[in-house]
DSSP file (Angstrom, degrees, kcal/mol; ACC not computed):
  #  RESIDUE AA STRUCTURE BP1 BP2  ACC     N-H-->O    O-->H-N    N-H-->O    O-->H-N    TCO  KAPPA ALPHA  PHI   PSI    X-CA   Y-CA   Z-CA
    1    1 A X              0   0    0      0, 0.0    24,-2.5     0, 0.0     2,-0.4   0.000 360.0 360.0 360.0 123.0  -14.9   -7.1   -5.2
    2    2 A X  E     -a   25   0A   0     22,-0.2     2,-0.3    24,-0.1    24,-0.2  -0.671 360.0-178.8 -79.2 130.4  -16.1   -9.3   -2.4
    3    3 A X  E     -a   26   0A   0     22,-2.2    24,-2.5    -2,-0.4     2,-0.1  -0.885  27.5-110.2-129.3 159.1  -13.4  -11.6   -1.1
    4    4 A X    >   -     0   0    0     -2,-0.3     3,-1.9    22,-0.2    24,-0.1  -0.364  43.4 -98.5 -78.1 165.9  -13.1  -14.3    1.5
    5    5 A X  G >  S+     0   0    0     22,-0.4     3,-1.0     1,-0.3    -1,-0.1   0.737 119.0  69.4 -60.8 -23.6  -11.1  -13.7    4.7
    6    6 A X  G 3  S+     0   0    0      1,-0.3    -1,-0.3     2,-0.1     3,-0.2   0.648  96.6  52.9 -70.4 -13.6   -8.1  -15.5    3.2
    7    7 A X  G <  S+     0   0    0     -3,-1.9    -1,-0.3     1,-0.2    -2,-0.1  -0.158  73.0 112.9-111.0  36.7   -7.6  -12.6    0.7
    8    8 A X    <   +     0   0    0     -3,-1.0    -1,-0.2     4,-0.1    -2,-0.1   0.343  44.1 120.3 -93.9   8.5   -7.5   -9.8    3.3
    9    9 A X     >  -     0   0    0     -3,-0.2     4,-1.8     1,-0.1     5,-0.1  -0.293  69.9-123.8 -75.2 158.2   -3.8   -8.8    2.8
   10   10 A X  H  > S+     0   0    0      1,-0.2     4,-2.3     2,-0.2     5,-0.2   0.875 109.7  56.7 -67.9 -39.0   -2.6   -5.5    1.7
   11   11 A X  H  > S+     0   0    0      1,-0.2     4,-2.2     2,-0.2    -1,-0.2   0.911 107.5  48.1 -60.0 -42.6   -0.7   -6.9   -1.3
   12   12 A X  H  > S+     0   0    0      1,-0.2     4,-2.4     2,-0.2    -1,-0.2   0.920 111.4  50.0 -63.6 -44.0   -3.8   -8.5   -2.7
   13   13 A X  H  X S+     0   0    0     -4,-1.8     4,-2.1     1,-0.2    -1,-0.2   0.873 111.4  48.7 -62.6 -38.5   -5.9   -5.3   -2.3
   14   14 A X  H  X S+     0   0    0     -4,-2.3     4,-2.4     2,-0.2    -1,-0.2   0.882 110.5  50.7 -69.6 -38.3   -3.2   -3.3   -4.1
   15   15 A X  H  X S+     0   0    0     -4,-2.2     4,-2.8     2,-0.2     5,-0.4   0.904 111.0  48.8 -66.0 -42.1   -3.0   -5.9   -7.0
   16   16 A X  H  X>S+     0   0    0     -4,-2.4     4,-2.3     1,-0.2     6,-0.9   0.914 111.9  49.9 -62.9 -42.0   -6.8   -5.7   -7.4
   17   17 A X  H  X5S+     0   0    0     -4,-2.1     4,-0.8     4,-0.2    -2,-0.2   0.915 115.8  41.8 -61.9 -43.8   -6.6   -1.9   -7.3
   18   18 A X  H  <5S+     0   0    0     -4,-2.4    -2,-0.2     2,-0.1    -1,-0.2   0.908 125.1  32.6 -71.8 -43.2   -3.9   -1.8  -10.0
   19   19 A X  H  <5S+     0   0    0     -4,-2.8    -3,-0.2    -5,-0.2    -2,-0.2   0.882 133.9  23.2 -85.4 -40.2   -5.2   -4.5  -12.3
   20   20 A X  H  <5S-     0   0    0     -4,-2.3    -3,-0.2    -5,-0.4    -2,-0.1   0.549  90.4-130.5-104.6 -10.2   -9.0   -4.2  -12.0
   21   21 A X  S  <<S+     0   0    0     -4,-0.8     2,-0.3    -5,-0.7    -4,-0.2   0.900  71.2 114.5  56.2  42.4   -9.3   -0.6  -10.8
   22   22 A X        -     0   0    0     -6,-0.9     2,-0.3    -9,-0.1    -1,-0.2  -0.883  63.8-120.6-135.3 165.3  -11.6   -1.8   -8.0
   23   23 A X        -     0   0    0     -2,-0.3     2,-0.3    -3,-0.1    -9,-0.0  -0.738  24.4-125.9-105.1 158.3  -11.6   -2.0   -4.2
   24   24 A X        -     0   0    0     -2,-0.3     2,-0.4   -11,-0.0   -22,-0.2  -0.803  15.6-165.8-104.8 147.8  -11.8   -5.2   -2.1
   25   25 A X  E     -a    2   0A   0    -24,-2.5   -22,-2.2    -2,-0.3     2,-0.5  -0.986  16.5-140.3-131.8 119.5  -14.3   -5.8    0.6
   26   26 A X  E     -a    3   0A   0     -2,-0.4     2,-1.0   -24,-0.2   -22,-0.2  -0.687   4.7-149.4 -86.0 125.9  -13.7   -8.7    3.0
   27   27 A X        -     0   0    0    -24,-2.5   -22,-0.4    -2,-0.5     2,-0.1  -0.826  25.9-162.0 -94.0 100.1  -16.8  -10.7    4.0
   28   28 A X        -     0   0    0     -2,-1.0    13,-0.2   -24,-0.1     3,-0.1  -0.437  16.7-106.4 -86.7 156.1  -15.8  -11.9    7.5
   29   29 A X        -     0   0    0      1,-0.1     2,-0.2    -2,-0.1    -1,-0.1  -0.278  48.1 -82.0 -73.2 164.5  -17.4  -14.7    9.5
   30   30 A X    >   -     0   0    0      6,-0.2     3,-0.8     4,-0.1    -1,-0.1  -0.485  33.4-144.3 -68.9 136.0  -19.6  -14.1   12.5
   31   31 A X  T 3  S+     0   0    0      1,-0.2    -1,-0.1    -2,-0.2    -2,-0.1   0.724  93.9  60.3 -76.7 -21.7  -17.6  -13.4   15.6
   32   32 A X  T 3  S-     0   0    0      2,-0.1    -1,-0.2     1,-0.0     3,-0.1   0.451 101.3-128.1 -90.0   1.0  -20.0  -15.2   18.0
   33   33 A X    <   +     0   0    0     -3,-0.8     2,-0.3     1,-0.2    -2,-0.1   0.785  66.5 125.7  59.1  31.1  -19.6  -18.6   16.2
   34   34 A X  S    S-     0   0    0      2,-0.0     2,-0.4     0, 0.0    -1,-0.2  -0.885  71.0 -96.1-113.6 153.3  -23.4  -19.1   15.9
   35   35 A X        +     0   0    0     -2,-0.3     2,-0.3    -3,-0.1     0, 0.0  -0.515  56.1 151.6 -74.3 125.0  -24.9  -19.8   12.5
   36   36 A X        -     0   0    0     -2,-0.4     2,-0.6     2,-0.0    -6,-0.2  -0.948  46.4-119.0-151.8 131.4  -26.3  -16.8   10.8
   37   37 A X        -     0   0    0     -2,-0.3     2,-0.6     4,-0.0     3,-0.1  -0.620  26.5-163.8 -76.0 116.3  -26.6  -16.2    7.1
   38   38 A X     >  -     0   0    0     -2,-0.6     4,-2.7     1,-0.1     5,-0.2  -0.909  14.3-142.8 -99.2 121.2  -24.5  -13.2    6.2
   39   39 A X  H  > S+     0   0    0     -2,-0.6     4,-1.4     1,-0.2    -1,-0.1   0.883  97.7  43.8 -56.1 -44.6  -25.6  -12.0    2.7
   40   40 A X  H  > S+     0   0    0      1,-0.2     4,-1.3     2,-0.2    -1,-0.2   0.916 116.0  47.0 -69.1 -40.6  -22.1  -11.0    1.5
   41   41 A X  H  > S+     0   0    0      1,-0.2     4,-2.4     2,-0.2    -1,-0.2   0.863 106.9  59.2 -66.3 -35.8  -20.5  -14.2    2.8
   42   42 A X  H  X S+     0   0    0     -4,-2.7     4,-2.5     1,-0.2    -1,-0.2   0.862 100.6  55.7 -62.7 -37.5  -23.3  -16.3    1.3
   43   43 A X  H  X S+     0   0    0     -4,-1.4     4,-1.9    -5,-0.2    -1,-0.2   0.918 110.2  45.3 -61.6 -44.1  -22.4  -14.9   -2.2
   44   44 A X  H  X S+     0   0    0     -4,-1.3     4,-2.1     2,-0.2    -2,-0.2   0.943 114.5  46.5 -68.6 -46.7  -18.8  -16.2   -1.9
   45   45 A X  H  X S+     0   0    0     -4,-2.4     4,-2.0     1,-0.2    -2,-0.2   0.878 112.0  52.0 -62.8 -38.0  -19.8  -19.6   -0.4
   46   46 A X  H  X S+     0   0    0     -4,-2.5     4,-1.8     2,-0.2    -1,-0.2   0.893 108.3  50.9 -65.0 -40.8  -22.4  -20.1   -3.1
   47   47 A X  H  X S+     0   0    0     -4,-1.9     4,-1.7     1,-0.2    -2,-0.2   0.896 109.7  50.1 -64.3 -41.3  -19.9  -19.3   -5.8
   48   48 A X  H  X S+     0   0    0     -4,-2.1     4,-1.5     1,-0.2    -1,-0.2   0.891 108.9  52.2 -62.2 -40.5  -17.4  -21.8   -4.4
   49   49 A X  H  < S+     0   0    0     -4,-2.0     4,-0.4     1,-0.2    -2,-0.2   0.856 106.3  53.9 -67.6 -34.1  -20.1  -24.5   -4.3
   50   50 A X  H >< S+     0   0    0     -4,-1.8     3,-1.0     1,-0.2    -1,-0.2   0.913 109.5  48.4 -64.3 -40.5  -21.0  -23.8   -8.0
   51   51 A X  H >< S+     0   0    0     -4,-1.7     3,-1.6     1,-0.2     6,-0.2   0.791  98.3  68.7 -71.0 -26.0  -17.3  -24.4   -8.9
   52   52 A X  T 3< S+     0   0    0     -4,-1.5    -1,-0.2     1,-0.3    -2,-0.2   0.664  86.4  69.3 -67.6 -14.4  -17.1  -27.6   -6.9
   53   53 A X  T <  S+     0   0    0     -3,-1.0     2,-0.8    -4,-0.4    -1,-0.3   0.678  81.9  83.9 -76.5 -16.0  -19.4  -29.3   -9.4
   54   54 A X    X   -     0   0    0     -3,-1.6     3,-1.5    -4,-0.2     4,-0.4  -0.788  65.0-162.2 -94.8 109.3  -16.7  -29.2  -12.1
   55   55 A X  G >> S+     0   0    0     -2,-0.8     3,-1.2     1,-0.3     4,-0.6   0.792  85.5  65.3 -62.5 -30.3  -14.4  -32.2  -11.7
   56   56 A X  G 34 S+     0   0    0      1,-0.3     5,-0.3     2,-0.2     3,-0.3   0.784 100.3  52.2 -65.2 -24.3  -11.7  -30.6  -13.7
   57   57 A X  G <4 S+     0   0    0     -3,-1.5    -1,-0.3    -6,-0.2    -2,-0.2   0.566  88.2  81.8 -88.8  -9.3  -11.2  -27.9  -11.1
   58   58 A X  T <4 S+     0   0    0     -3,-1.2     2,-0.4    -4,-0.4    -1,-0.2   0.888 102.3  27.1 -61.7 -39.9  -10.9  -30.3   -8.2
   59   59 A X  S  < S-     0   0    0     -4,-0.6     2,-1.3    -3,-0.3    -1,-0.2  -0.985  78.8-134.0-128.1 131.7   -7.2  -31.0   -8.9
   60   60 A X        +     0   0    0     -2,-0.4    -3,-0.1     1,-0.2    -4,-0.0  -0.700  42.2 150.3 -91.2  95.9   -4.9  -28.6  -10.6
   61   61 A X        +     0   0    0     -2,-1.3    -1,-0.2    -5,-0.3     2,-0.1   0.274  33.3 119.8-104.5   7.6   -3.0  -30.7  -13.1
   62   62 A X        -     0   0    0      1,-0.1     3,-0.0    -3,-0.1    -2,-0.0  -0.454  56.4-148.1 -76.2 148.6   -2.4  -27.9  -15.6
   63   63 A X  S    S+     0   0    0     -2,-0.1     2,-0.4     1,-0.1    -1,-0.1   0.756  79.8  48.1 -86.0 -27.1    1.1  -27.0  -16.5
   64   64 A X  S >> S-     0   0    0      1,-0.1     4,-1.3     0, 0.0     3,-0.5  -0.903  75.1-133.1-120.6 146.5    0.5  -23.3  -17.1
   65   65 A X  H 3> S+     0   0    0     -2,-0.4     4,-2.5     1,-0.2     5,-0.2   0.872 104.0  58.6 -64.5 -38.5   -1.4  -20.8  -14.9
   66   66 A X  H 3> S+     0   0    0      1,-0.2     4,-1.8     2,-0.2    -1,-0.2   0.809 101.8  56.2 -65.9 -26.0   -3.4  -19.3  -17.8
   67   67 A X  H <> S+     0   0    0     -3,-0.5     4,-2.0     2,-0.2    -1,-0.2   0.916 108.5  46.9 -67.3 -42.9   -4.8  -22.7  -18.5
   68   68 A X  H  X S+     0   0    0     -4,-1.3     4,-2.1     2,-0.2    -2,-0.2   0.918 112.7  48.6 -64.6 -43.9   -6.1  -23.0  -15.0
   69   69 A X  H  X S+     0   0    0     -4,-2.5     4,-2.2     1,-0.2    -1,-0.2   0.860 109.4  53.7 -66.1 -33.2   -7.6  -19.5  -15.0
   70   70 A X  H  X S+     0   0    0     -4,-1.8     4,-2.6    -5,-0.2    -1,-0.2   0.900 107.5  50.9 -66.1 -40.8   -9.2  -20.2  -18.4
   71   71 A X  H  X S+     0   0    0     -4,-2.0     4,-2.1     2,-0.2    -2,-0.2   0.900 110.5  48.4 -63.4 -40.7  -10.9  -23.3  -16.9
   72   72 A X  H  X S+     0   0    0     -4,-2.1     4,-2.3     2,-0.2    -1,-0.2   0.916 112.3  49.5 -65.1 -42.3  -12.3  -21.4  -13.9
   73   73 A X  H  X S+     0   0    0     -4,-2.2     4,-2.4     1,-0.2    -2,-0.2   0.922 111.0  48.7 -63.3 -43.4  -13.6  -18.7  -16.3
   74   74 A X  H  X S+     0   0    0     -4,-2.6     4,-2.3     2,-0.2    -1,-0.2   0.864 109.5  53.5 -64.0 -36.4  -15.2  -21.3  -18.5
   75   75 A X  H  X S+     0   0    0     -4,-2.1     4,-2.2     2,-0.2    -1,-0.2   0.928 110.6  45.9 -64.7 -44.2  -16.8  -22.9  -15.5
   76   76 A X  H  X S+     0   0    0     -4,-2.3     4,-2.7     2,-0.2    -2,-0.2   0.885 111.1  52.6 -66.6 -36.9  -18.3  -19.6  -14.3
   77   77 A X  H  X S+     0   0    0     -4,-2.4     4,-2.4     1,-0.2    -1,-0.2   0.920 110.0  49.3 -63.6 -41.3  -19.5  -18.9  -17.8
   78   78 A X  H  X S+     0   0    0     -4,-2.3     4,-1.8     2,-0.2    -2,-0.2   0.905 111.2  49.4 -60.8 -43.0  -21.2  -22.3  -17.9
   79   79 A X  H  X S+     0   0    0     -4,-2.2     4,-1.7     1,-0.2    -2,-0.2   0.938 113.0  46.1 -63.4 -47.5  -22.8  -21.6  -14.5
   80   80 A X  H  X S+     0   0    0     -4,-2.7     4,-1.7     1,-0.2    -2,-0.2   0.865 109.6  54.0 -67.7 -35.4  -24.1  -18.2  -15.5
   81   81 A X  H  < S+     0   0    0     -4,-2.4    -1,-0.2     1,-0.2    -2,-0.2   0.876 110.6  47.3 -65.7 -35.2  -25.5  -19.4  -18.8
   82   82 A X  H  < S+     0   0    0     -4,-1.8    -1,-0.2     1,-0.2    -2,-0.2   0.833 112.4  49.5 -71.5 -31.7  -27.5  -22.1  -17.0
   83   83 A X  H  <        0   0    0     -4,-1.7    -2,-0.2     1,-0.2    -1,-0.2   0.766 360.0 360.0 -80.9 -25.6  -28.8  -19.7  -14.4
   84   84 A X     <        0   0    0     -4,-1.7    -1,-0.2    -5,-0.2    -2,-0.2   0.393 360.0 360.0-115.8 360.0  -30.0  -17.0  -17.0
């Protein structure tokens, strides 16, 4: 699972391993602070930009966590159906 640098903790990696039976790979930014397109990082940034189009996800007003995760899942399903 490709993750952003904010999810680089050991607890997160262990939870992903236990729940998804997968390993995490952190896509880090360029160390020299110059613009360069990094393929793995680009996948993560592109996914976030796709989700920003859905106004319901801008602000989390849901009372329960599973409602929020369902909305994110529906947004990704909508994105993938449009792309394919």
